[in-house]
PDB file of N, CA, C and O in Angstrom:
ATOM      1  N   MET A   1     -17.301 -21.970 -22.330  1.00  0.00           N
ATOM      2  CA  MET A   1     -17.696 -20.732 -22.934  1.00  0.00           C
ATOM      3  C   MET A   1     -19.198 -20.695 -23.201  1.00  0.00           C
ATOM      4  O   MET A   1     -19.780 -19.612 -23.263  1.00  0.00           O
ATOM      5  N   GLY A   2     -19.821 -21.826 -23.357  1.00  0.00           N
ATOM      6  CA  GLY A   2     -21.254 -21.829 -23.613  1.00  0.00           C
ATOM      7  C   GLY A   2     -21.547 -21.932 -25.092  1.00  0.00           C
ATOM      8  O   GLY A   2     -20.651 -22.162 -25.905  1.00  0.00           O
ATOM      9  N   ALA A   3     -22.802 -21.762 -25.431  1.00  0.00           N
ATOM     10  CA  ALA A   3     -23.232 -21.877 -26.815  1.00  0.00           C
ATOM     11  C   ALA A   3     -22.864 -20.621 -27.598  1.00  0.00           C
ATOM     12  O   ALA A   3     -23.042 -19.501 -27.118  1.00  0.00           O
ATOM     13  N   ALA A   4     -22.353 -20.821 -28.800  1.00  0.00           N
ATOM     14  CA  ALA A   4     -21.975 -19.694 -29.645  1.00  0.00           C
ATOM     15  C   ALA A   4     -23.198 -18.927 -30.135  1.00  0.00           C
ATOM     16  O   ALA A   4     -23.091 -17.746 -30.464  1.00  0.00           O
ATOM     17  N   GLN A   5     -24.356 -19.577 -30.188  1.00  0.00           N
ATOM     18  CA  GLN A   5     -25.561 -18.907 -30.657  1.00  0.00           C
ATOM     19  C   GLN A   5     -26.041 -17.843 -29.669  1.00  0.00           C
ATOM     20  O   GLN A   5     -26.822 -16.967 -30.039  1.00  0.00           O
ATOM     21  N   ALA A   6     -25.583 -17.910 -28.423  1.00  0.00           N
ATOM     22  CA  ALA A   6     -25.994 -16.930 -27.419  1.00  0.00           C
ATOM     23  C   ALA A   6     -25.335 -15.571 -27.662  1.00  0.00           C
ATOM     24  O   ALA A   6     -25.820 -14.553 -27.170  1.00  0.00           O
ATOM     25  N   LEU A   7     -24.239 -15.548 -28.413  1.00  0.00           N
ATOM     26  CA  LEU A   7     -23.531 -14.303 -28.694  1.00  0.00           C
ATOM     27  C   LEU A   7     -23.955 -13.770 -30.060  1.00  0.00           C
ATOM     28  O   LEU A   7     -24.157 -14.540 -30.999  1.00  0.00           O
ATOM     29  N   HIS A   8     -24.085 -12.470 -30.161  1.00  0.00           N
ATOM     30  CA  HIS A   8     -24.575 -11.857 -31.389  1.00  0.00           C
ATOM     31  C   HIS A   8     -23.486 -11.675 -32.435  1.00  0.00           C
ATOM     32  O   HIS A   8     -23.770 -11.706 -33.633  1.00  0.00           O
ATOM     33  N   SER A   9     -22.245 -11.487 -32.002  1.00  0.00           N
ATOM     34  CA  SER A   9     -21.177 -11.187 -32.952  1.00  0.00           C
ATOM     35  C   SER A   9     -19.825 -11.551 -32.346  1.00  0.00           C
ATOM     36  O   SER A   9     -19.733 -11.976 -31.194  1.00  0.00           O
ATOM     37  N   GLY A  10     -18.792 -11.374 -33.142  1.00  0.00           N
ATOM     38  CA  GLY A  10     -17.436 -11.577 -32.649  1.00  0.00           C
ATOM     39  C   GLY A  10     -17.064 -10.560 -31.598  1.00  0.00           C
ATOM     40  O   GLY A  10     -16.286 -10.850 -30.689  1.00  0.00           O
ATOM     41  N   ARG A  11     -17.625  -9.353 -31.722  1.00  0.00           N
ATOM     42  CA  ARG A  11     -17.359  -8.321 -30.722  1.00  0.00           C
ATOM     43  C   ARG A  11     -17.953  -8.703 -29.376  1.00  0.00           C
ATOM     44  O   ARG A  11     -17.359  -8.438 -28.331  1.00  0.00           O
ATOM     45  N   ALA A  12     -19.120  -9.324 -29.404  1.00  0.00           N
ATOM     46  CA  ALA A  12     -19.748  -9.767 -28.162  1.00  0.00           C
ATOM     47  C   ALA A  12     -18.914 -10.869 -27.511  1.00  0.00           C
ATOM     48  O   ALA A  12     -18.819 -10.928 -26.285  1.00  0.00           O
ATOM     49  N   PHE A  13     -18.312 -11.738 -28.316  1.00  0.00           N
ATOM     50  CA  PHE A  13     -17.440 -12.780 -27.771  1.00  0.00           C
ATOM     51  C   PHE A  13     -16.200 -12.168 -27.132  1.00  0.00           C
ATOM     52  O   PHE A  13     -15.813 -12.558 -26.031  1.00  0.00           O
ATOM     53  N   ALA A  14     -15.574 -11.207 -27.818  1.00  0.00           N
ATOM     54  CA  ALA A  14     -14.385 -10.559 -27.266  1.00  0.00           C
ATOM     55  C   ALA A  14     -14.728  -9.787 -25.993  1.00  0.00           C
ATOM     56  O   ALA A  14     -13.920  -9.743 -25.065  1.00  0.00           O
ATOM     57  N   ALA A  15     -15.908  -9.183 -25.934  1.00  0.00           N
ATOM     58  CA  ALA A  15     -16.324  -8.467 -24.729  1.00  0.00           C
ATOM     59  C   ALA A  15     -16.581  -9.437 -23.584  1.00  0.00           C
ATOM     60  O   ALA A  15     -16.320  -9.118 -22.424  1.00  0.00           O
ATOM     61  N   SER A  16     -17.100 -10.636 -23.912  1.00  0.00           N
ATOM     62  CA  SER A  16     -17.346 -11.616 -22.852  1.00  0.00           C
ATOM     63  C   SER A  16     -16.045 -12.147 -22.266  1.00  0.00           C
ATOM     64  O   SER A  16     -16.021 -12.588 -21.117  1.00  0.00           O
ATOM     65  N   LEU A  17     -14.956 -12.111 -23.042  1.00  0.00           N
ATOM     66  CA  LEU A  17     -13.646 -12.514 -22.524  1.00  0.00           C
ATOM     67  C   LEU A  17     -12.957 -11.401 -21.746  1.00  0.00           C
ATOM     68  O   LEU A  17     -12.005 -11.660 -21.009  1.00  0.00           O
ATOM     69  N   GLY A  18     -13.426 -10.167 -21.902  1.00  0.00           N
ATOM     70  CA  GLY A  18     -12.799  -9.045 -21.222  1.00  0.00           C
ATOM     71  C   GLY A  18     -11.682  -8.427 -22.026  1.00  0.00           C
ATOM     72  O   GLY A  18     -10.818  -7.761 -21.456  1.00  0.00           O
ATOM     73  N   LEU A  19     -11.668  -8.628 -23.359  1.00  0.00           N
ATOM     74  CA  LEU A  19     -10.613  -8.059 -24.191  1.00  0.00           C
ATOM     75  C   LEU A  19     -10.958  -6.664 -24.704  1.00  0.00           C
ATOM     76  O   LEU A  19     -10.056  -5.910 -25.066  1.00  0.00           O
ATOM     77  N   ILE A  20     -12.242  -6.302 -24.744  1.00  0.00           N
ATOM     78  CA  ILE A  20     -12.678  -5.004 -25.223  1.00  0.00           C
ATOM     79  C   ILE A  20     -13.761  -4.490 -24.285  1.00  0.00           C
ATOM     80  O   ILE A  20     -14.323  -5.264 -23.511  1.00  0.00           O
ATOM     81  N   PRO A  21     -14.060  -3.204 -24.342  1.00  0.00           N
ATOM     82  CA  PRO A  21     -15.100  -2.670 -23.458  1.00  0.00           C
ATOM     83  C   PRO A  21     -16.482  -3.237 -23.769  1.00  0.00           C
ATOM     84  O   PRO A  21     -16.805  -3.513 -24.924  1.00  0.00           O
ATOM     85  N   ARG A  22     -17.272  -3.403 -22.752  1.00  0.00           N
ATOM     86  CA  ARG A  22     -18.662  -3.825 -22.902  1.00  0.00           C
ATOM     87  C   ARG A  22     -19.425  -2.677 -23.554  1.00  0.00           C
ATOM     88  O   ARG A  22     -19.257  -1.521 -23.164  1.00  0.00           O
ATOM     89  N   GLN A  23     -20.259  -2.985 -24.537  1.00  0.00           N
ATOM     90  CA  GLN A  23     -20.992  -1.973 -25.280  1.00  0.00           C
ATOM     91  C   GLN A  23     -22.480  -2.094 -24.996  1.00  0.00           C
ATOM     92  O   GLN A  23     -23.035  -3.193 -25.004  1.00  0.00           O
ATOM     93  N   SER A  24     -23.119  -0.962 -24.745  1.00  0.00           N
ATOM     94  CA  SER A  24     -24.568  -0.943 -24.574  1.00  0.00           C
ATOM     95  C   SER A  24     -25.077   0.393 -25.059  1.00  0.00           C
ATOM     96  O   SER A  24     -24.299   1.325 -25.263  1.00  0.00           O
ATOM     97  N   GLY A  25     -26.352   0.489 -25.239  1.00  0.00           N
ATOM     98  CA  GLY A  25     -26.945   1.745 -25.669  1.00  0.00           C
ATOM     99  C   GLY A  25     -28.071   1.488 -26.646  1.00  0.00           C
ATOM    100  O   GLY A  25     -28.244   0.380 -27.153  1.00  0.00           O
ATOM    101  N   SER A  26     -28.827   2.530 -26.895  1.00  0.00           N
ATOM    102  CA  SER A  26     -29.916   2.427 -27.848  1.00  0.00           C
ATOM    103  C   SER A  26     -30.121   3.790 -28.496  1.00  0.00           C
ATOM    104  O   SER A  26     -29.587   4.796 -28.029  1.00  0.00           O
ATOM    105  N   GLY A  27     -30.892   3.812 -29.566  1.00  0.00           N
ATOM    106  CA  GLY A  27     -31.186   5.070 -30.226  1.00  0.00           C
ATOM    107  C   GLY A  27     -30.004   5.674 -30.946  1.00  0.00           C
ATOM    108  O   GLY A  27     -29.955   6.888 -31.146  1.00  0.00           O
ATOM    109  N   GLY A  28     -29.045   4.845 -31.341  1.00  0.00           N
ATOM    110  CA  GLY A  28     -27.894   5.340 -32.076  1.00  0.00           C
ATOM    111  C   GLY A  28     -26.757   5.853 -31.210  1.00  0.00           C
ATOM    112  O   GLY A  28     -25.680   6.154 -31.724  1.00  0.00           O
ATOM    113  N   LYS A  29     -26.975   5.958 -29.903  1.00  0.00           N
ATOM    114  CA  LYS A  29     -25.918   6.416 -29.005  1.00  0.00           C
ATOM    115  C   LYS A  29     -25.332   5.203 -28.301  1.00  0.00           C
ATOM    116  O   LYS A  29     -26.042   4.471 -27.611  1.00  0.00           O
ATOM    117  N   VAL A  30     -24.045   4.998 -28.476  1.00  0.00           N
ATOM    118  CA  VAL A  30     -23.371   3.827 -27.925  1.00  0.00           C
ATOM    119  C   VAL A  30     -22.620   4.227 -26.669  1.00  0.00           C
ATOM    120  O   VAL A  30     -21.866   5.200 -26.676  1.00  0.00           O
ATOM    121  N   GLN A  31     -22.820   3.486 -25.600  1.00  0.00           N
ATOM    122  CA  GLN A  31     -22.107   3.693 -24.344  1.00  0.00           C
ATOM    123  C   GLN A  31     -21.077   2.572 -24.196  1.00  0.00           C
ATOM    124  O   GLN A  31     -21.424   1.392 -24.256  1.00  0.00           O
ATOM    125  N   LEU A  32     -19.832   2.937 -24.006  1.00  0.00           N
ATOM    126  CA  LEU A  32     -18.787   1.943 -23.794  1.00  0.00           C
ATOM    127  C   LEU A  32     -18.462   1.865 -22.311  1.00  0.00           C
ATOM    128  O   LEU A  32     -18.205   2.881 -21.664  1.00  0.00           O
ATOM    129  N   GLY A  33     -18.475   0.654 -21.782  1.00  0.00           N
ATOM    130  CA  GLY A  33     -18.100   0.430 -20.399  1.00  0.00           C
ATOM    131  C   GLY A  33     -16.596   0.190 -20.308  1.00  0.00           C
ATOM    132  O   GLY A  33     -15.863   0.435 -21.266  1.00  0.00           O
ATOM    133  N   GLY A  34     -16.151  -0.281 -19.177  1.00  0.00           N
ATOM    134  CA  GLY A  34     -14.738  -0.553 -19.004  1.00  0.00           C
ATOM    135  C   GLY A  34     -14.384  -1.970 -19.414  1.00  0.00           C
ATOM    136  O   GLY A  34     -15.258  -2.822 -19.569  1.00  0.00           O
ATOM    137  N   ILE A  35     -13.094  -2.213 -19.588  1.00  0.00           N
ATOM    138  CA  ILE A  35     -12.605  -3.559 -19.844  1.00  0.00           C
ATOM    139  C   ILE A  35     -12.583  -4.273 -18.500  1.00  0.00           C
ATOM    140  O   ILE A  35     -11.967  -3.799 -17.545  1.00  0.00           O
ATOM    141  N   SER A  36     -13.252  -5.404 -18.433  1.00  0.00           N
ATOM    142  CA  SER A  36     -13.353  -6.111 -17.167  1.00  0.00           C
ATOM    143  C   SER A  36     -12.554  -7.403 -17.233  1.00  0.00           C
ATOM    144  O   SER A  36     -11.963  -7.734 -18.261  1.00  0.00           O
ATOM    145  N   LYS A  37     -12.548  -8.110 -16.149  1.00  0.00           N
ATOM    146  CA  LYS A  37     -11.870  -9.403 -16.091  1.00  0.00           C
ATOM    147  C   LYS A  37     -12.891 -10.535 -16.109  1.00  0.00           C
ATOM    148  O   LYS A  37     -12.637 -11.610 -15.566  1.00  0.00           O
ATOM    149  N   ARG A  38     -14.054 -10.297 -16.738  1.00  0.00           N
ATOM    150  CA  ARG A  38     -15.059 -11.350 -16.815  1.00  0.00           C
ATOM    151  C   ARG A  38     -14.644 -12.357 -17.874  1.00  0.00           C
ATOM    152  O   ARG A  38     -13.782 -12.081 -18.709  1.00  0.00           O
ATOM    153  N   GLY A  39     -15.252 -13.496 -17.830  1.00  0.00           N
ATOM    154  CA  GLY A  39     -14.930 -14.531 -18.800  1.00  0.00           C
ATOM    155  C   GLY A  39     -13.877 -15.487 -18.267  1.00  0.00           C
ATOM    156  O   GLY A  39     -13.524 -15.453 -17.088  1.00  0.00           O
ATOM    157  N   ASP A  40     -13.389 -16.327 -19.143  1.00  0.00           N
ATOM    158  CA  ASP A  40     -12.414 -17.345 -18.781  1.00  0.00           C
ATOM    159  C   ASP A  40     -11.013 -16.728 -18.718  1.00  0.00           C
ATOM    160  O   ASP A  40     -10.463 -16.362 -19.757  1.00  0.00           O
ATOM    161  N   PRO A  41     -10.427 -16.605 -17.529  1.00  0.00           N
ATOM    162  CA  PRO A  41      -9.110 -15.968 -17.442  1.00  0.00           C
ATOM    163  C   PRO A  41      -8.018 -16.772 -18.138  1.00  0.00           C
ATOM    164  O   PRO A  41      -7.069 -16.193 -18.666  1.00  0.00           O
ATOM    165  N   TYR A  42      -8.138 -18.092 -18.145  1.00  0.00           N
ATOM    166  CA  TYR A  42      -7.119 -18.909 -18.800  1.00  0.00           C
ATOM    167  C   TYR A  42      -7.126 -18.690 -20.306  1.00  0.00           C
ATOM    168  O   TYR A  42      -6.063 -18.567 -20.914  1.00  0.00           O
ATOM    169  N   LEU A  43      -8.305 -18.639 -20.918  1.00  0.00           N
ATOM    170  CA  LEU A  43      -8.404 -18.403 -22.354  1.00  0.00           C
ATOM    171  C   LEU A  43      -7.917 -17.007 -22.707  1.00  0.00           C
ATOM    172  O   LEU A  43      -7.229 -16.830 -23.712  1.00  0.00           O
ATOM    173  N   ARG A  44      -8.267 -16.003 -21.886  1.00  0.00           N
ATOM    174  CA  ARG A  44      -7.797 -14.644 -22.124  1.00  0.00           C
ATOM    175  C   ARG A  44      -6.274 -14.589 -22.034  1.00  0.00           C
ATOM    176  O   ARG A  44      -5.625 -13.925 -22.842  1.00  0.00           O
ATOM    177  N   ARG A  45      -5.714 -15.279 -21.062  1.00  0.00           N
ATOM    178  CA  ARG A  45      -4.261 -15.307 -20.892  1.00  0.00           C
ATOM    179  C   ARG A  45      -3.585 -15.961 -22.088  1.00  0.00           C
ATOM    180  O   ARG A  45      -2.554 -15.478 -22.557  1.00  0.00           O
ATOM    181  N   LEU A  46      -4.157 -17.058 -22.587  1.00  0.00           N
ATOM    182  CA  LEU A  46      -3.581 -17.723 -23.754  1.00  0.00           C
ATOM    183  C   LEU A  46      -3.619 -16.832 -24.994  1.00  0.00           C
ATOM    184  O   LEU A  46      -2.652 -16.778 -25.754  1.00  0.00           O
ATOM    185  N   LEU A  47      -4.724 -16.143 -25.194  1.00  0.00           N
ATOM    186  CA  LEU A  47      -4.828 -15.246 -26.346  1.00  0.00           C
ATOM    187  C   LEU A  47      -3.823 -14.104 -26.257  1.00  0.00           C
ATOM    188  O   LEU A  47      -3.212 -13.736 -27.261  1.00  0.00           O
ATOM    189  N   ILE A  48      -3.649 -13.546 -25.077  1.00  0.00           N
ATOM    190  CA  ILE A  48      -2.713 -12.435 -24.915  1.00  0.00           C
ATOM    191  C   ILE A  48      -1.277 -12.915 -25.060  1.00  0.00           C
ATOM    192  O   ILE A  48      -0.465 -12.227 -25.679  1.00  0.00           O
ATOM    193  N   HIS A  49      -0.943 -14.069 -24.509  1.00  0.00           N
ATOM    194  CA  HIS A  49       0.417 -14.607 -24.674  1.00  0.00           C
ATOM    195  C   HIS A  49       0.704 -14.925 -26.131  1.00  0.00           C
ATOM    196  O   HIS A  49       1.800 -14.658 -26.622  1.00  0.00           O
ATOM    197  N   GLY A  50      -0.270 -15.492 -26.822  1.00  0.00           N
ATOM    198  CA  GLY A  50      -0.089 -15.791 -28.237  1.00  0.00           C
ATOM    199  C   GLY A  50       0.116 -14.531 -29.062  1.00  0.00           C
ATOM    200  O   GLY A  50       0.950 -14.504 -29.967  1.00  0.00           O
ATOM    201  N   ALA A  51      -0.641 -13.492 -28.753  1.00  0.00           N
ATOM    202  CA  ALA A  51      -0.493 -12.224 -29.467  1.00  0.00           C
ATOM    203  C   ALA A  51       0.875 -11.598 -29.184  1.00  0.00           C
ATOM    204  O   ALA A  51       1.497 -11.028 -30.080  1.00  0.00           O
ATOM    205  N   ARG A  52       1.338 -11.705 -27.941  1.00  0.00           N
ATOM    206  CA  ARG A  52       2.648 -11.149 -27.598  1.00  0.00           C
ATOM    207  C   ARG A  52       3.761 -11.869 -28.360  1.00  0.00           C
ATOM    208  O   ARG A  52       4.716 -11.232 -28.805  1.00  0.00           O
ATOM    209  N   ILE A  53       3.648 -13.172 -28.511  1.00  0.00           N
ATOM    210  CA  ILE A  53       4.649 -13.937 -29.264  1.00  0.00           C
ATOM    211  C   ILE A  53       4.642 -13.523 -30.730  1.00  0.00           C
ATOM    212  O   ILE A  53       5.699 -13.385 -31.345  1.00  0.00           O
ATOM    213  N   VAL A  54       3.449 -13.325 -31.290  1.00  0.00           N
ATOM    214  CA  VAL A  54       3.361 -12.906 -32.693  1.00  0.00           C
ATOM    215  C   VAL A  54       4.053 -11.558 -32.884  1.00  0.00           C
ATOM    216  O   VAL A  54       4.754 -11.361 -33.877  1.00  0.00           O
ATOM    217  N   LEU A  55       3.868 -10.638 -31.956  1.00  0.00           N
ATOM    218  CA  LEU A  55       4.461  -9.310 -32.105  1.00  0.00           C
ATOM    219  C   LEU A  55       5.962  -9.304 -31.848  1.00  0.00           C
ATOM    220  O   LEU A  55       6.687  -8.527 -32.469  1.00  0.00           O
ATOM    221  N   THR A  56       6.439 -10.150 -30.950  1.00  0.00           N
ATOM    222  CA  THR A  56       7.860 -10.103 -30.609  1.00  0.00           C
ATOM    223  C   THR A  56       8.718 -11.035 -31.459  1.00  0.00           C
ATOM    224  O   THR A  56       9.871 -10.708 -31.740  1.00  0.00           O
ATOM    225  N   ARG A  57       8.198 -12.170 -31.870  1.00  0.00           N
ATOM    226  CA  ARG A  57       9.026 -13.163 -32.552  1.00  0.00           C
ATOM    227  C   ARG A  57       8.752 -13.309 -34.043  1.00  0.00           C
ATOM    228  O   ARG A  57       9.509 -13.979 -34.745  1.00  0.00           O
ATOM    229  N   SER A  58       7.702 -12.705 -34.529  1.00  0.00           N
ATOM    230  CA  SER A  58       7.334 -12.862 -35.926  1.00  0.00           C
ATOM    231  C   SER A  58       8.282 -12.077 -36.817  1.00  0.00           C
ATOM    232  O   SER A  58       8.666 -10.954 -36.489  1.00  0.00           O
ATOM    233  N   LYS A  59       8.658 -12.669 -37.947  1.00  0.00           N
ATOM    234  CA  LYS A  59       9.516 -11.972 -38.899  1.00  0.00           C
ATOM    235  C   LYS A  59       8.736 -10.895 -39.644  1.00  0.00           C
ATOM    236  O   LYS A  59       9.284  -9.844 -39.976  1.00  0.00           O
ATOM    237  N   GLU A  60       7.466 -11.157 -39.906  1.00  0.00           N
ATOM    238  CA  GLU A  60       6.623 -10.182 -40.583  1.00  0.00           C
ATOM    239  C   GLU A  60       5.395  -9.900 -39.728  1.00  0.00           C
ATOM    240  O   GLU A  60       4.466 -10.705 -39.676  1.00  0.00           O
ATOM    241  N   ARG A  61       5.398  -8.762 -39.063  1.00  0.00           N
ATOM    242  CA  ARG A  61       4.249  -8.356 -38.270  1.00  0.00           C
ATOM    243  C   ARG A  61       3.174  -7.813 -39.211  1.00  0.00           C
ATOM    244  O   ARG A  61       3.477  -7.367 -40.317  1.00  0.00           O
ATOM    245  N   PRO A  62       1.922  -7.855 -38.766  1.00  0.00           N
ATOM    246  CA  PRO A  62       0.880  -7.220 -39.574  1.00  0.00           C
ATOM    247  C   PRO A  62       1.146  -5.717 -39.715  1.00  0.00           C
ATOM    248  O   PRO A  62       1.640  -5.079 -38.785  1.00  0.00           O
ATOM    249  N   ALA A  63       0.819  -5.166 -40.873  1.00  0.00           N
ATOM    250  CA  ALA A  63       1.095  -3.751 -41.144  1.00  0.00           C
ATOM    251  C   ALA A  63       0.335  -2.842 -40.172  1.00  0.00           C
ATOM    252  O   ALA A  63       0.869  -1.828 -39.724  1.00  0.00           O
ATOM    253  N   TRP A  64      -0.903  -3.203 -39.850  1.00  0.00           N
ATOM    254  CA  TRP A  64      -1.683  -2.368 -38.939  1.00  0.00           C
ATOM    255  C   TRP A  64      -1.059  -2.367 -37.547  1.00  0.00           C
ATOM    256  O   TRP A  64      -1.136  -1.371 -36.829  1.00  0.00           O
ATOM    257  N   ALA A  65      -0.428  -3.508 -37.161  1.00  0.00           N
ATOM    258  CA  ALA A  65       0.209  -3.578 -35.851  1.00  0.00           C
ATOM    259  C   ALA A  65       1.463  -2.707 -35.804  1.00  0.00           C
ATOM    260  O   ALA A  65       1.747  -2.076 -34.786  1.00  0.00           O
ATOM    261  N   GLU A  66       2.206  -2.674 -36.900  1.00  0.00           N
ATOM    262  CA  GLU A  66       3.385  -1.808 -36.962  1.00  0.00           C
ATOM    263  C   GLU A  66       2.985  -0.339 -36.808  1.00  0.00           C
ATOM    264  O   GLU A  66       3.621   0.417 -36.073  1.00  0.00           O
ATOM    265  N   ALA A  67       1.924   0.047 -37.511  1.00  0.00           N
ATOM    266  CA  ALA A  67       1.461   1.434 -37.426  1.00  0.00           C
ATOM    267  C   ALA A  67       0.965   1.762 -36.024  1.00  0.00           C
ATOM    268  O   ALA A  67       1.185   2.864 -35.522  1.00  0.00           O
ATOM    269  N   LEU A  68       0.299   0.805 -35.399  1.00  0.00           N
ATOM    270  CA  LEU A  68      -0.217   1.028 -34.052  1.00  0.00           C
ATOM    271  C   LEU A  68       0.913   1.080 -33.026  1.00  0.00           C
ATOM    272  O   LEU A  68       0.839   1.840 -32.061  1.00  0.00           O
ATOM    273  N   LEU A  69       1.967   0.269 -33.232  1.00  0.00           N
ATOM    274  CA  LEU A  69       3.114   0.289 -32.316  1.00  0.00           C
ATOM    275  C   LEU A  69       3.832   1.633 -32.345  1.00  0.00           C
ATOM    276  O   LEU A  69       4.457   2.027 -31.360  1.00  0.00           O
ATOM    277  N   ALA A  70       3.746   2.326 -33.452  1.00  0.00           N
ATOM    278  CA  ALA A  70       4.418   3.623 -33.556  1.00  0.00           C
ATOM    279  C   ALA A  70       3.760   4.678 -32.675  1.00  0.00           C
ATOM    280  O   ALA A  70       4.405   5.656 -32.296  1.00  0.00           O
ATOM    281  N   ARG A  71       2.481   4.494 -32.344  1.00  0.00           N
ATOM    282  CA  ARG A  71       1.789   5.531 -31.588  1.00  0.00           C
ATOM    283  C   ARG A  71       1.148   5.075 -30.291  1.00  0.00           C
ATOM    284  O   ARG A  71       0.642   5.911 -29.543  1.00  0.00           O
ATOM    285  N   ARG A  72       1.147   3.781 -29.994  1.00  0.00           N
ATOM    286  CA  ARG A  72       0.520   3.269 -28.776  1.00  0.00           C
ATOM    287  C   ARG A  72       1.510   2.376 -28.019  1.00  0.00           C
ATOM    288  O   ARG A  72       2.460   1.873 -28.617  1.00  0.00           O
ATOM    289  N   PRO A  73       1.301   2.172 -26.707  1.00  0.00           N
ATOM    290  CA  PRO A  73       2.169   1.270 -25.947  1.00  0.00           C
ATOM    291  C   PRO A  73       2.049  -0.178 -26.433  1.00  0.00           C
ATOM    292  O   PRO A  73       1.039  -0.563 -27.022  1.00  0.00           O
ATOM    293  N   THR A  74       3.078  -0.961 -26.181  1.00  0.00           N
ATOM    294  CA  THR A  74       3.136  -2.339 -26.659  1.00  0.00           C
ATOM    295  C   THR A  74       1.996  -3.184 -26.097  1.00  0.00           C
ATOM    296  O   THR A  74       1.423  -3.996 -26.823  1.00  0.00           O
ATOM    297  N   SER A  75       1.662  -3.014 -24.840  1.00  0.00           N
ATOM    298  CA  SER A  75       0.609  -3.821 -24.231  1.00  0.00           C
ATOM    299  C   SER A  75      -0.748  -3.561 -24.878  1.00  0.00           C
ATOM    300  O   SER A  75      -1.563  -4.477 -24.995  1.00  0.00           O
ATOM    301  N   VAL A  76      -0.996  -2.330 -25.297  1.00  0.00           N
ATOM    302  CA  VAL A  76      -2.252  -1.995 -25.970  1.00  0.00           C
ATOM    303  C   VAL A  76      -2.327  -2.721 -27.309  1.00  0.00           C
ATOM    304  O   VAL A  76      -3.382  -3.234 -27.684  1.00  0.00           O
ATOM    305  N   VAL A  77      -1.212  -2.763 -28.025  1.00  0.00           N
ATOM    306  CA  VAL A  77      -1.174  -3.445 -29.319  1.00  0.00           C
ATOM    307  C   VAL A  77      -1.332  -4.946 -29.125  1.00  0.00           C
ATOM    308  O   VAL A  77      -1.968  -5.608 -29.945  1.00  0.00           O
ATOM    309  N   VAL A  78      -0.769  -5.490 -28.065  1.00  0.00           N
ATOM    310  CA  VAL A  78      -0.896  -6.921 -27.782  1.00  0.00           C
ATOM    311  C   VAL A  78      -2.354  -7.286 -27.545  1.00  0.00           C
ATOM    312  O   VAL A  78      -2.832  -8.285 -28.082  1.00  0.00           O
ATOM    313  N   VAL A  79      -3.066  -6.497 -26.752  1.00  0.00           N
ATOM    314  CA  VAL A  79      -4.471  -6.785 -26.479  1.00  0.00           C
ATOM    315  C   VAL A  79      -5.312  -6.584 -27.737  1.00  0.00           C
ATOM    316  O   VAL A  79      -6.287  -7.307 -27.947  1.00  0.00           O
ATOM    317  N   ALA A  80      -4.950  -5.615 -28.574  1.00  0.00           N
ATOM    318  CA  ALA A  80      -5.672  -5.420 -29.834  1.00  0.00           C
ATOM    319  C   ALA A  80      -5.505  -6.626 -30.749  1.00  0.00           C
ATOM    320  O   ALA A  80      -6.461  -7.043 -31.402  1.00  0.00           O
ATOM    321  N   LEU A  81      -4.305  -7.188 -30.802  1.00  0.00           N
ATOM    322  CA  LEU A  81      -4.078  -8.388 -31.613  1.00  0.00           C
ATOM    323  C   LEU A  81      -4.791  -9.595 -31.008  1.00  0.00           C
ATOM    324  O   LEU A  81      -5.321 -10.426 -31.745  1.00  0.00           O
ATOM    325  N   ALA A  82      -4.812  -9.706 -29.684  1.00  0.00           N
ATOM    326  CA  ALA A  82      -5.547 -10.792 -29.032  1.00  0.00           C
ATOM    327  C   ALA A  82      -7.032 -10.695 -29.340  1.00  0.00           C
ATOM    328  O   ALA A  82      -7.695 -11.711 -29.548  1.00  0.00           O
ATOM    329  N   ASN A  83      -7.556  -9.472 -29.369  1.00  0.00           N
ATOM    330  CA  ASN A  83      -8.950  -9.256 -29.732  1.00  0.00           C
ATOM    331  C   ASN A  83      -9.210  -9.739 -31.153  1.00  0.00           C
ATOM    332  O   ASN A  83     -10.216 -10.399 -31.416  1.00  0.00           O
ATOM    333  N   LYS A  84      -8.312  -9.413 -32.060  1.00  0.00           N
ATOM    334  CA  LYS A  84      -8.458  -9.821 -33.458  1.00  0.00           C
ATOM    335  C   LYS A  84      -8.379 -11.341 -33.581  1.00  0.00           C
ATOM    336  O   LYS A  84      -9.113 -11.937 -34.368  1.00  0.00           O
ATOM    337  N   LEU A  85      -7.497 -11.968 -32.810  1.00  0.00           N
ATOM    338  CA  LEU A  85      -7.394 -13.433 -32.816  1.00  0.00           C
ATOM    339  C   LEU A  85      -8.661 -14.081 -32.278  1.00  0.00           C
ATOM    340  O   LEU A  85      -9.114 -15.096 -32.808  1.00  0.00           O
ATOM    341  N   ALA A  86      -9.235 -13.504 -31.232  1.00  0.00           N
ATOM    342  CA  ALA A  86     -10.455 -14.067 -30.643  1.00  0.00           C
ATOM    343  C   ALA A  86     -11.621 -13.968 -31.609  1.00  0.00           C
ATOM    344  O   ALA A  86     -12.450 -14.875 -31.676  1.00  0.00           O
ATOM    345  N   ARG A  87     -11.693 -12.881 -32.353  1.00  0.00           N
ATOM    346  CA  ARG A  87     -12.814 -12.706 -33.284  1.00  0.00           C
ATOM    347  C   ARG A  87     -12.730 -13.637 -34.470  1.00  0.00           C
ATOM    348  O   ARG A  87     -13.763 -14.037 -35.008  1.00  0.00           O
ATOM    349  N   THR A  88     -11.525 -13.998 -34.897  1.00  0.00           N
ATOM    350  CA  THR A  88     -11.391 -14.839 -36.076  1.00  0.00           C
ATOM    351  C   THR A  88     -11.350 -16.322 -35.735  1.00  0.00           C
ATOM    352  O   THR A  88     -11.522 -17.162 -36.618  1.00  0.00           O
ATOM    353  N   ALA A  89     -11.127 -16.650 -34.489  1.00  0.00           N
ATOM    354  CA  ALA A  89     -11.000 -18.065 -34.121  1.00  0.00           C
ATOM    355  C   ALA A  89     -12.328 -18.779 -34.083  1.00  0.00           C
ATOM    356  O   ALA A  89     -12.378 -19.973 -33.789  1.00  0.00           O
TER     357      ALA A  89
END
């Protein structure tokens, strides 16, 4: 993955894994790019599998995930949880 000091934030780390859109822009206007497959595919796969297990097998899901599952597809919620796991790890 390289040196952690090269990344500015947890969002930059998640973007380098391809879990969230790449962000760029200046002057207060933010441009969001697409979600890519850049970064370590094995680490991204592990994070997504771990998030899927948490959502399917956990007795107590996070409240925000329950609310998101009510209005978004399951795969979107899985990637959102993987993003949250990557930022806190």
